[in-house]
N, C-alpha and C positions, 0 to 999 in steps of 0.2 A: 784540292790541296788547302790545308789549314793556313790561315793568315793571322799574324799577331793583331791585337787590339792596338790602334793607332795611339801612341802615348802623347798626351798633350804636353808633357814636359821633356820630350826627346831632344829638343834643341839646346837644352840647358847644358853648361859646361859640366864635365865630370866632377869638377871640384865641388859644385853646388848640389850635387845629388846626395841622398842619404847613403850610408854605407850598405851595401847589398846584404852583408852577413847580419844587420841588425834592423829588420823591417819594423816600421812604426806599427803601434797597435793603439786602440782607443779612438774616440770620435774626434779628438783634437788632431789626429794624424791622417784623417781621411783623405784630405786634400792632397796629401803626398804620395797617395797610392800610385797614380799614373807615373810619377816622377820616379818612384821606386821601380815600377815595372820597367821602365825604359832603361834604368841603370842595370837591372838583372838581365835584360836582354843583350845589352852592350857587353857585359862582362862574360856572358855565356853561361852564367850560373843558373839561370832560369831553367833550363833543361838538364843541367848537370846535377843539380842539388835538389832532391825531393824535399828536403827540410826547408829550403829557401822558398820553393814554390808553394808549400803548404802555408808558410807564414804569411806570403804576400796574399794568397787566397783568403786567409782569416782575416787580414787587415781590410781587404776589399769588402768581405761579407758582413763586416762588422756594423756597417751603417745601416740606417733604418729606411732611407728613402728608396723609391723605385729605382732611381738612376744608379745608386750604389749597388743594389742588388742586381741590376742588369749587367753591371761591369763584372761583378763576381761570377755571373752565369757565363758571360762571354769568355772570361779567363778560363773557367772550367772547361767549357765545350771546345773553344777554338784553339787554345794554345798560343805560341809553342809552350809545351810543358814536358815534364817527364812523365812516366806511367802513373796513373792515378793510383792513390792508396786509400784504404778505409778511412783514415782521418781526413782526407780531402772530401770524400762523399760525406762524411759527418758534418764538415764545416757547411757544405751547401745546404744540407738538410736542416741544420739548426737555423740557418739564415732564412729559409723559407718558412719555418715554423714561427720564428720571430716577427716576420712580416705578415703573418696572419694567412699563409698559403699552406696549410697542412696538406692539402691534396697534392702539391707539387712536391713536398718533402717525401710523400708516399711514392711518387713516380721515380724519384731519384733512387729510392731503396730498390724498386723494381729493376731500374737499369743496373743497379749494382749487383743483384742476384744474376743477371743476365751475363754480365761481365765476369767470366770464369776465373779471371786472374786475381780477383779481389774478394776476400771473405769479410762479411759483416762482423763487427766485433760487438762487445757488450754495449758499447756507446751508441753504436748504430741502432741496436734494438731498443734501447731505451728511448732514443729520439723518436724513432717511428711509432713507438707505442704511444708517446705523447701527442703525436699527429692523430692517431686513431682515437685518442681521448677528445681532442678538440673537434674532430668529425663525428663524434659518437659512433664510430664505425666498429661495433662490438664483433661482428663476423670476421672483419680483417684483423682486428686485434687477437681473436682466437688463434687465427692462422699464424700470426707472429709469435704467439706463445708456443705453438707446436714447433715452429722452426728453432725457437730458443731452447726447447727441450732436446732436439735432435742435435743442435750444436753444442750442448752442455753448458749453456749460458745462464741457467736457471739459478745458480748459485751466487751470482753477482747481485749485490744489494741494490744497485741502481736499476737493474732489470727488473727485480721484484718490485722495488717501490713504483716504478713506472707501469708495471702491470697491474698492481693494486690500484693505482690511480686510474688506469684505463678502464677497469670493471667498474669502479665506483662512478666514473664519469658517465658510463654507459647505462647506469641505473642498476647494475647487477651487483649490488653491495654485498650480497651473500657470498658471492664468488670471491669477492675482494677480501672478505673477512676470513674465507677458508685459507687463502694463500697467506694472510697476515698471521693467522693463528698457527700456521705450520712452521713459521720461521722463529727459531730459539732465540737468537741474538738479534734484537731490533734496534736500529739506530733511529735518531731523530727524524731522518728523512722518511723512513718507513712509517713511523707514528704519524707524521704529518700527512702522509698520503692516505691512510685510513681514515683519519680524523676529517680530512678534506672531502673524502667520499661521502661519509655520513652528512657533512656539512652541506654539500651540494644538493643531496636528496632530502634536505630539511629535517633530518632526524636528530633535533637538538639534544634530546635527552641522551642518546647514545654517545654524542660528542662529549658531553660532560662526564658521562660514566667512563669513558675511555680515559679521559684525563685524570679523573680521580684514580683509575687504575695505574696510570703512569707514576702518579705520586706515591702510590702503595709500594711499587717495586723500584722506586727511585730512577725511573727512566729519564734520559736527557730530554729537555724541550727547549724551544727557543721562541723568538718573538713572533714567528709564523704560527706556531702552536697557540700562543696566547691570544692572538687576534681572533682565531676560530673559536676558541673556547669562551672568551669573553662575550663575544657575539651570541653564542649559544645560551650563555647564562642569561642574557637579556631576553631571549626567545621564551625560555621556560620560567623566567622569574627567579632564578637561583641567585639571590642577592648575597648569600653567605659565600659561595665560591667567588662570586664576582668581586665582592669586597677583598677577598684574599689575593685575587689576582692584581686588583688595583694597588694594594699595599706592596706586593712583590715588585710591580713595575717601578713604583716610586722608590723603593728601597734599592732596586738595582740600576737606577738611573736610566731608565728605558723610556722616559718622557719625550725624548726628541723623536721617536719613532711616531710620525703622524698617523699612520694607519692603526697603530696599537692604540694611541690615545683617543682616536675616533671611536674605535671599537669599545673602549671603556666609556666613553660619553654615551654612546648608544645603550650600552649595557645599564648604566646608572639610570639613564632616562626611562627605559623600559621597565625598570624595577621601581620606579617611582622616586628615586633619590635624586630630584631635580637639582638640588643645591650642589651636590657633589658633581653632577654632570656639568652644571654651568662653570663651576670652579675650574675644572679641567679644560673646559672649552675656552674660557677666557685666558687660560695660561698657554694656550697654543701659540707658538710662534708665527705659523702660517696655517690658515684654514682653508681647506678645499671645500668643493661643493658637497662632498659626503659629510664632512664634519658639520656644516651648517644645517644640512638636511636632517642628520641625526639629532640635533638640538631642537630644531623646530618641531620635528616629529615627536619628540619626548614631551614638548609642552602640549601638543595637540592631544596625544594619547592620555594625557592626565588632565584633560579638560581645562588647561590654562591657555584658552585660545587667544586671548588678548595678548599675552606674553608671546605666543607663537607669531602672531602678526607683527608685533613690536621688533621681534628678532629678524623677521623677514624684511622688514624695513632696514634694519642695520646691514643685512646681507647686501642689499641694493647699493647702500651708500659704500660699502666696501667693494663694489663692482664685481662681485662673484656671480657668475652665470648661473641660475638656477636650472636644475635638470627635471625630468618628469617626476622623480621621487619627491623633490621639494615641493613641486607644485600639487601633488596629491595631498601632502600634509597641509599645505596653505589653504586648499580648497576645502578640506575637512574643517580647518579652523573657522573658515568663512561661513561654512554651513551651520555650525553650531551657533555662531554669533548673528547669524542672519545678515552678515556683511556683504550685501549684494554688490555694491560698487567695486569693493576690493576684489571680489571674486570674479567680476566682470572684466577688470584689468588683467587678472591671471589669465582669463580665457582668451584675451586679445593678445597677450604676450606669447601664448601657446602657438596661436596662429601666425604671428609675426616671425616667431623664430622656427616655425614649421617643426615643432617637437612632435615626434610619432605619437599619434593617438592610440596608445596602448590600451588594452581593456581595462587595466586598473585606473589609469588616467581618465579615460572616458567615462567609466562608472563614477569616478569622483565628480566629474563635471555634472553628470545627470543627477547625482545625489545632491550636489550643492544648489543647483537651480531648483530642485524639488523642495529642498528645506528652506528655501528663500521665498517659497510660494509662487514661483515663475514656471508654472508646468509647461507652457508653450516652449520656453527656452529648453527646458528638461527634455521634452520630445524632440526638438531640434538636435541637441546634442546626441540623444540616443540614436537617431536615424543617421547622423554623420559618421557613426562609428564603423570602421571596417570590419570589426569582429566584436561579438558580444558573448558573455558567458551567463550563467544564470543569476549571478549577482547583479549584472547589468539590468536584466529584465526586473529583477525584485527591487531594485533601487526605484525604478519608474513606477512600478505597481503600488509600492509603499508611498511614493510621492503623491500619486493620484488619490489614493485612499485618504491621506491626511488632508488633502485640499478639497475634500467633499466631492470628488469625482468617482464614486464608487462603482457605477456602471461601467465608466470607461476603464477603470482598473481591472474589472472582470473580463472585459472585452480583450484587453492587453493579455492577461493571463491565457485566455482562449487562444490567442495568436501564438503565444509562447508555446502551448502545448502543441499546436499544430505544426510549429517549426521543428518539433522533435527536441526542444531544449527541456531537459528534465528539471522540473521544479524541486527546490530544496525545503527544508522545514521552515526556513525564514521566508521563503516566498509565500507559504501558506498563511504565516502570520500577517503579511501584507494583504492577502485575499481576505482573510477573516476580518481585518481592520476595515477593509473597504465595505464590507457587508455591514459591520457594526456602525459605521459612520453614516451610511445611506439607508438604515432601516430595511435592509434586505435580509430579513430573518430567515426565510425559507432557503434563499441561496446560501446563507451561511452555514445552515445545517447541512446541506447537501455537500458543501465543500469540506466540512469538518470530517463527514463520513467517508469522502473520497480520498482523503489523505492516506488512510490505512488500506482501504479496499483496493484503489487503484495504483497507489505509488508505494505502498509498503512503508510509509512513514508513520512512526509511532508519535501520537501527539505528547508535546512536552507541556510543562506547567504553563508556558506562554500562550499555547494554543487554547488551553482550557480557560485562561484568563479572557482570551479574546470572546470566547462563546458566552461566558458569564456577562461580560460587557455587552455583547450583541443582544442577549435576552433583556438584561437589565435596562438598557437605553429604550428598549421597545416596550417598558412597562411590565414585562412578563417576570415579575419579581419572584413569584413562588417557584415558577419553573427554573429560574436561575439558581435558586437556594437548593432546590432538590438536585439539580444538576451537580452542585457542589458536593452535596452529600453522597452522590453515587460515583464521584471520581475515583479511578483507581489508583491515583497518587495523593498524597497528603497536601490538601491546599495550603498555600502560603500566604503571606500578608497581601501580596498583589491581588490574589483571588478575592479575598475578603474585602479589600478596599474597593475593587470594581463594583462589588455588590452594595457596599455601603454608599458609594457615590450615586448609584442608581436609586437607592432608597432616598437619598436626599432629594433627588429630582423629582421622584413621584411620591414623596411624603409617606413612606411606609416606615412607621415608628417601630413595630414589633421586630421585623427582620433586621431593621438598622441596628436595634440594641443587641441583637444576637451577633451581627457582624463585628460590631465594635467589641464585643466580649471576646470574640475569637481572635480579633486583631491584638488586643491588649495581652493576650496570653502568649502571643508570638513577639510583639514589638511594643512595649507599653510607653515609649517615649516619643511617638511621632504626633506632632501637634495637630496635623491636618485631619486626623480620625476624629478626635475630640471635637473639633470645630464643626465637622460635618454632623455629627450626632447632635450637637448643640443647635445647628441650624435646623435639623429635622424637627426637634422639638418646638423651636420657635415658629416654624411654618405652619404648625397646628395649634398654636396658641399656648403650649405648655411651657410658659415662661420661667417658672420655677425650676423646672427640669433643666431647661437650657442653662440657667444660671448655675445650676448644681454642677453640670459638666465643666462649665468654665472654671468654677471654683477648684474642682478636682485637678484640672490641669495646673492651677496655680500651686495647689498644695504639693503636687508631684514635681513642681519646679520646671514644667515643660513651657518653653518659650515658642510662640507662633512663628513659623518660618515667614520672614518678611518677604512681601511681594517685590519683585524686581523686574523692570523692563529695560531692554536694550534697544537703542535706536542708532542707525548709522547715518552720518552726514558729511559728505565730502571724504569718505574714506576714513572717518574717525568714528569710533564706537562710543556712544554715551550711555551711562548707566543711571537709572532712576530707581529709587526705592520709595515705598509708601511713606507718606509724611516726610519727604526728603527735606533736609535742612542743610545739605552740604554742597549745593550747586552754586557756582559764582553768579549765575543769572537767576537765582532763586526768586527775587522779588518780581522780576519781569514774567517769569514762568507762572507764578501763582496768580498774578494779575491776568495773564491769558487764560488760566483755567477758569477764573470768575467770569470773565467775559463768555467763555465757551459754555459754561453751565447755564448762564442767563439766556444765551441764545437758544439752546436746546430745550430749555423750559417753555419757551414761547412757542416751540414746535411740539409740545406735549409731553415733554420729560418729566416724570415724577421719580425722585430719588428712592431706591429701594434700600432702606436701612435695616432690613430684617436681620442682615448678617453681622451688624455692627454690635460691638459689646454693649451689655445692657445697663451700665452704670453711668451713662451720660444722656443729656437731654437730646430732644429730637433735632435742634439746631446744630448741636455738636456732631450728631450721627450724620447729618447731611455734609458737613464739612469734611468729616472723616471719609466717606466714601468719594468725595470729589477729589480727595488726595491720593487715591490709589495710583500706583506706579505707571499704569498705562495711560492714565488721563494726563499726568505730568509729561509723559513721553510725546503723547499726541499733540499737547499744547506746544511743547518744545519744536515739534516738527512743523506745526502751523506758523511758528515764529520764523524759522530759519528756511524752509523750503519754498520755492517758487510757487505761486498759485498753479493748482493743476497737478502738481508732482504727486505721485503715490507716496503716502506715509506708510513706512514698514517698520515693524517692531516685534520683538520677541519677548516673551514673559515666562518666568519659571514656575508659575503656578496655574491652574486652570482660570481662565476668565470668569469673573463673578457675574451673576445675573445683572447687578447694576451697570457695570462697565459694558457688558454686552449690549444692554438696551441704549445706553448713552452713546456708544461708538456707532451704533446704527444712525442715530439722529445727527451726530456730527457729520458722518459722511454725506448726509442730505443736505444740512444747513450750509456747510462750507464747501459743498460740491466736490469732494476729495474721495478717491478711493483709498481705503486704509486696510492693510493687510497685517493680522496679528497672528502670530504663532505662539499658542500657549502650549502647556505641558502635554496635551493630548492631540491637537490637530491645528489646522489653519482655519482662520476666519477671514474671509474676503468681504469687507463692508463696502458697499456702493449704493448710492441713491436711497438710503434708508433701510437696506436689506442686507442679510448675511448669507453667505454661501452654504452655511450649515443648516439654513432653514429653521434656526432656533432648536436645533437637535444636536446638543453637544454634551 
């Protein structure tokens, strides 16, 4: 025998109870539901009026808490109540769906089919299709479609829109598009359904094309449409349409929609228009974690990593909890800057907050530690990941390669293959880098051939560049030159620069001249190319030719790219340039540099001034090389860091011969480990030696 749910407010006098004919709705009225329930039982209207019962059930099911949902379920199942109708079933199904229990909504639908006295209507079908979408239950969804056809419900727009959404959510966008194209009159809900389908499947170009089609036919769109399309514009870099949407949003007064403004911030940031993105971001009345993450990501993706970390600090002050997406961007910024301490804090925060170590977040951690020269920590992060993809393996392989652990990188690649993880073309770049940086010429040749033979991966220009670098570093300049000549694709400046760099190391004037000739025909304004050939001439005593190349640079108005080194102290990144004159502690730093140079001279250091401009005397040349950016950064580190603490810095250019020799001796004289990340690789200096074995 069914019993009524005991009403908490049953003892209240009738005058205090709400009118049974006007049930409360909305979250503010949820506390009145038991009181209303009691009043309806007392009046007898609960069983006599299906409309009153439906309204009561809807009020009870409106809440989001488990207790409120449980109350609605007991009301539905236990009664007392009038015979159930399709709207009552629909109320409970929607409640389960809102609460994140689509499987329970599906069970209610099955009960409804069993109850021969109630026929599902178009709202029932639309709701159960949404549950199929959430569950990715394509087979069940197809069965629901068959039922809708049998019942003649396929003409209803809500059913069609839900069906399109179901197919798209289950990755069958082709079926969704067939249904969509078959409908002559499409409303905004249907357009949003198909756009959402392409959006969920990452087909950004089709999202943009659909919206352009909407504009051509004058189809209606709303803020939901614009959120999807603005996001898609950012993904494919369609700044023109993105700017149109931005203008439309401002013109129509839609800037109060936080989701829409966040999508615009993300779009502008991804299209490189950081000023517009920041203006919108600053104008937001409230910013959630998605908005902060979009702006931080924008700075990171445009290599404005210091701005990214500064904004992350503002986010902490604003007491907005970062999520895994935020952390990926912050870790990427830390990796670029070599900001080890900040990245370590991020890692500890991830552990403290027990953020799920997703593949993307875990890979970002591995990449961060590897790019900060902490391979042991990168391996630890790698091994702690519950799941890995090819990019995770690739990040560690490349990290080992750039840190001089070529053999270990190849062993890891072998483990990757044994684990049946299919390598990507980027994986092979890491493998070839490992061979190049560790003098593993034969292994490099074998892996280059294996790409196509064993994995069907056609080499790209980057792979050919790695092989040229591999051969050139090993002194096989003629073979590298012939390799370029027989490439099936046109060599670019990166290929010729790899050859020119090798010529500079091995003093090969003839091929160096040819390499520069080819580079100038492709990119005549890069200062480093002229300097390399000038240095080649100087290294073999051809001073006039060296001076001539420098004059040609001057005549062409080509400025040398200034050397820049970054060092992190106490979470703050400091920037130094060669011959720096803009640091508040400049006098103390230069004094420390003089002390440093004097000490290493006593240990055998002889300044290498061959690369310095020719129009100054010997003393000025020695002073010039002593003021290179990495020497200033190392001196600053010696001033500020406790004895024995590792000095870590990154440089925008390749470490010059003089700084490499000097840093080896500094590590010995001051008993410091010094880790330098230059444009090509890591150098771990310790006890007078470098991890690259002077092969860089």
